[in-house]
N, C-alpha and C positions, 0 to 999 in steps of 0.2 A: 770322882776326879774329873775336872773339866777337860774337854777336848779342844784341840786347836780348831779354828774354823775350817782349815783344810781337811783335817781328819773327819770332822763332822760331815762335811760335804762328801767325802769319800764314802762314808757309811750310808749316807742318803742315796748316793748313786748305786751302791750295792743293793739297797732295798728296791730301787726301781728295776734294776737288771734282773734280780732274782725273785721278783714278785710272781706269784702264780698267774699264769695266763688264764683269762676267764673262759676261753674255749676249751683248752685241754685240762685245766685244773692243776697244772704242774709248772714248775720253774722251767723257763725256756732254755736255761743253761744246763742245769743239773738233771732235768727230767724227773724231778721228785716233787711231790707236793710239800710245801712249807720246808724248803731245804735248809740245811745247816747254815749256809752263808747268810741267808735272809735273817734267820734267828739271831746269829751272832751280831750282825750289824744293828738290828733292832735293839738287842740287849745293851750294846755299847751306848747307843743314843739315849735310851731310857735311863740307864744308870748315871749318865752324865747330865741328866736333866735337859737334854736337847730336844728340839721339836722334831717331829717325825714326818712333817710334810715332805712331799717328793718333788716339789717345784724347784728345779735347778736352773730355770731360765734367767 
């Protein structure tokens, strides 16, 4: 099912915020590696056929 542009942007922001920190290897919010919020957002984007790039500028 297609996502609205706003919802797709929201999920991309979730990917950026919850991406594992390269130094600690964990999500800076959840303190877990590959946290559920990251996976949920990624799944929603992939299932909708949306791009996964994180450039929101």
